[in-house]
N, C-alpha and C positions, 0 to 999 in steps of 0.2 A: 561496263561489263554486263550489268543486269539487263540493259536494253537488248544486247545481243543474245541473251538467254530467254527473251520473250516478254520482259516487263513492258507495259504500255507507257510508263513514265518513270522518271528518276528525279528526285529532289536532293540536291547536294546541300546538306546543312552547313557546310563551311562557306558557301557563297550565297545562299538564299537568305535574304534579310528577315523573312517571316515564313518559316517552314510550315507552321500550322495553317496559315492563310493559303499557302500554295497547295497543300494537301487538300484542303476544303475546296479550292477552285478546281483542281484536277478531278476530284471525285464527286463533285456536285453536292457538297455538304458535309463531307467527312468520310473517313474509312468505316466500313462495316466491322472491321476487326483490326486490332493491332497486337502483334506478338512482340513482347519486350524480352530481349535476351541479355541485355546489359545488366551486370550485377551491381549497378550504382543506383543510389537514391534518385539522382537527377533523371535517369532514364524512366523511372516509374512515376516521378512527379510530372514529367512533360507528356507522357503518352496519352492521357485522356483528352488533351486538347486537339488531337488528330482524329478523334472519333466523332461520328455522327450520333444523333440522339438514338439510343437503343443499341449502339455499337458495343462490341465485346473486346475487352482487354485480356490477353492471355499472358500470364506471368511465368517466365522460365528463368530460373536462377535469380531469385529475389535477393536484395541486399543482405549482407551479413549482420547488419545492425537493426535494432528494433526501430521501426519507422511506421508511421500511419499516414496514409495517403487518401485523399478524396478521389473516388473514381470519376466524379464529375460534380458540378454544383448541385447541391441538394440530394446527392445520392449517399448511400452508406459509405462509411470509410473502410479502407482496407488496411489491416495491420499485419506486418511481418515480424515474427519473433525470432 
């Protein structure tokens, strides 16, 4: 559906063995931005691996439990209360 609406590519996380590697291949190094809308901790833990260096993660609907996540290796940690 997203391709018919103008997306240039689609990665199916159910069938792709390494989604992060595929995103980096398609984008030439990682996404400039990732919008995380899932309210689960795993969504926020996995999102930084899709970003290129200097990429931006937008958090919409953070998890309802106190969690701390690293935005990327060596970067400040993000805490949701």
